[in-house]
N, C-alpha and C positions, 0 to 999 in steps of 0.2 A: 698533431703533436708527435705522434709516434709513427715510425716507418716500419712497416711489417717486414720481417726477415724470416727466411726459411729456417726452421729449427733443425740442427744437425743432431740426429738421434744418438750418434756416438758420444757426443758431449755429455749427455745425461746418463748414458749407460756406463761411461767410463768411471763414474764415481765408485762403483763397486756393488756387488750383490749384497742384499740384506735379508735377514731372517724374516719369516712371516710374522706380522705384528700380532700381539696378543689381544689388542683391542680391535673390535670390528671397525672396518672402514665405513665412511659415510660420505654424503655429498660435501661435507665441510671438513673432512679429515681423511686424508688418503696417503697411500704410499706411491711416490715419495713425497708428494705435496698436492695441493689443489691447483695452485698456480705459481709461476715464477717468471721473473723478468729482470733484465739488467739493462743499464743505459749509461751513456756518457752524460754527466751532469751539466756540461757546458751548453749542449744544444738539445738534450732530450733524445738523442739518437739511440734507438733500441738496438742492442747488441744480440741478445737472445731472449726469446719469449716462448712460453709453453703454458697453456691454460690460463693466460693472463686475464681473460675476461670471465673466468669462473668465479662464482660467489663463494666467499669464505668468511669465517668469523675471525676478525683481526685480533680479538682479545686485547692485551695491553699495548699492542701497536697503536691502538686508539689514542693513547696518551700523546702521540706526536701531534695530532690535531689540537689537543688541549694546549700543549706547549707552544705550538705555532700561533694560536690565537692570543695567548698571553704575551708572546714576544711582539706581536703586531700591536697589541694594546700599549705596551711600553714604548714602542717606536713612535706611536701616535701621541704620546704624552698623556694618556689617560691615567697612568700611574707609573711609578718607578719600580724597578726590580728590587730596590731597597725598602720600599714601603712595607709596612707591617700589615698582615692579614689577620683579622680576628675570626677564628673558626666559628661557624654557626652549627646548629644541631644536625644539619644535613651530613656532616662528616661521619655520623654514625651509620649512614647508608653505605657501608663498605666493610671490607674484611681484609685480612692479610693477603698480600703484602701491604704494610701500612706503617705510618710513623707512630700513630697512637694519639694524635692531637685531639683534644676534646673541645667542645663548645666553650668559647670564652678565652681559650689560650691563643697565643700569638706566635706567628712565624713569618718571616719576610717572604715576599714573592720569590726572590732569588733562591732562598733555601728550600722553599716548596718545590721549585723547579729541579733542584738537585735531588730531592727525595723522589720526585716523579720519574726522573730519568735513570737514577742509579738503583734505588730500591723498588721502583715501579709502585710507589705508594698510592693506593687507591683513595685514601682519605685526602692526600695532597691534591689529587685531581679534582675532587669535589670542592675543596677549599678554594682552589684557584678558579674553578668555574663559577662558583657563587660570587667570588670577589670580582670577576670580570664582568658578569652580566646581571648581578643582583639576585638571581635565583637559579636553581638547577635547571628548571624548564627553559628559562631564557637562554642559558648557555648552550643547552642542547639544540635549541633553535638556531643559535649563532653558528654552531658547528655544522649543521646541515646547510645553512645558507652559504657558508664559506666553501663547503665542499661543492655545492652547485656552481659557484663562481669559478672554481678551479676545474670544472668539467668532470667531476667525479660522479658520473651519472648513475652508477650502480652501487653507491655507498649510502647507507642509512645509519645514522647514529641515534642511540637511545640513552646513552650515558657517556660521561667523559673519561671513563677508565677501562672499559671493555669487560667488566664483570658480567656474567650471564644473568638472565632473569631468574627469579626464584627467591628462596629464603636464605639469607646469610647464616653462617654457622653461629649457634648460640644466641640468635636474635629472635624476638617474638614476631616482628613485622617483616613481611617480604620486601624486597627492593621495590621502589616505585616504578621501575621500568619493566615492561612486560615482554620485551623481545631482545634477541641478540643483536649487537652491532654487526652490520654486514658490509663487506667491501670486496674488491678484487685486487689482484696484483697490479693491474694497469692503473687503477684508481689510486692506490697507495703510492705508486711511482710518481703520479702527478703531484701528490702532496709532498713527497720527499724532495722532488726537484725544486719546488718552491722553498721548502724549508732550508735546504743547504745553501740557498742564496743569502741566508741570514747567518753570517759567521758566528754570531753570538750563541747560536744553538750548541756549538761545539764546546763552549764553556761547561755545559752540563752533560752532553752525551759522551765526552771523552774521559770522564771521571771513572776510575776503576774502583776506588774505595773512598769512603768518607765516614766521619764519626757523627752520629746523631747525639746531640748534647741537650740535656734537659736544663732549662734555665728557670729562674724564678717565675716567669710569666708564660712559658711555652717551650719552644725548641729552637735550636739553630743547628747548622751543618758546618763541619770543618773538613775540607778536602784534604786527604792524605796521599793519594796516589792518582795520577792521571797520565794519559798517553804522552810519551816523550818528555815527561817532566820528572824531576827528582822527587823522591818521597819527602813528605813533610810531617812533622809531629804536631799534634793538637795541643794548644795552650788553653787552659781553663781559667775563667774568671771566678771570683768569689761566688759561691752558691750554685755553681754549675757541676754537673756530673755527666760522664759519657754513658749513654743508655746502651748503645750497641754500635758495631761497625756495619755500615751498609756496603754491600758488594754488588757491582754491576753484573747483570745476568747475561751480558753479551760475552759468551765464552770465546769467541773468535778474537775479541779484544783483550781478554784478561788471562786466558789460559795459555801458558808458554807453548804447549805442543800444537795449539791451533792458531797462534798469531801469524799474521802475514807481514813479512818484512820487505822493505825496499832494498835495492842494491847498496844504498849508503848506510844500511844497518838500522835505519829508523823504522818504527812501526807504521804501517800503512793505515790501519783501521782506527777511526775516531768516532764511531757511532753506527747506527742510530738507536734502535730499540727492538727488544724481543717481546714476545707475548705467548701466553698459553692459557687455554681453558680445555677441559676434558672434551667438550662437544666439538671444539674447533681445532684441536691439536696445537702444534707449535708453529709460530710464525716469527719472521724477522725482517726488518729493513736494515740493511747493512750498507755502509759507505766507507770509502777509503781513497787515498790519494797516492799518486806517483808522479814525480817531476812536475808538480803543479797541476796535474790533471786529476779530476775526481770522477769515480764511478759510483753508481747507486744500484743496489740489488734488492729485490723483494722476493721473499719466499713465504707463501701463506699455506696454512693447513697441512703441515707435515705430520706424519704419524708419531714422530718422536723428535725430541730436541737434537739428538745425534744426527738424524737424517736431515733435519733443517740446517744444521750447522755444516754438514758435509757439502750439501748442494750450494748453500749461500757462499761458503768459502771458495769453492771451486769456481762459481760464477764470478765472484769478485776478482780472483786471480786472473781468470781468462779475460775479463773485461779490461783490467788494467794492462794486461799484456797486449790486447788488441789496440788499446788507445796509445800506449807508449812503447815504441819499438826500441 
């Protein structure tokens, strides 16, 4: 699937010198990253690769596999994106970032996907997983089976949201999973290349802000800002209140100084997902388009979000430049 290319050291050195990190490096968290790779989405042609087969902790990048399986379910007619999900007690096996949905409350599959991609809601991942497969364990098995089908040979999932093992804050019981999710940049590229073949994913990953609304029976989402779309105001029905605004964690898509613009003035970046845990550092799968061509970038295990964003942004700009003269 991938064509090996020689890495030009100048490309990675050109991003700029960085101060020595305060947090010690590890096998899964390094300066500038554990692994990185970029590719043309049309054919999977690798443009740049560095440490792409090194194992890292993907953290909330995990949620892309969760979203992928849900979109596959909907495409297969197993349920609709507008179907309502009734949360089960497993949603308590999570912590912030979250929606705050409780057992018995309702939220649509579509709105859970917004929460998953914009807020990186860990409880939304669990609710979607249980709805998809009937139980958390069954969904984790489904994640690993699909990863194997995609050739993600060095990926192992233990939960649908990327949280580390251990005890959640202010909870008496530890998480039911005992290990970190593990993957590589090359494996995550395989997933991303499949995911971007489904244009419906960009309904969720291109959202910059949305309002989380408490309804009489649960929650819903109202999108307020998205890539290359005008801002919209939220309209409330009787008995509804806005709980908070959810903001996308993809700084390259939402922060003016980091955005990537095309020659026609339109924003290039429309996804996909960031992630962070202390043990695994900061990661991102980034994608964008220029003149109808799409590039995908993966950076896993950076020592900081700023390092992650520097390298991912540069890799995307260089990839789009290489693809579109």
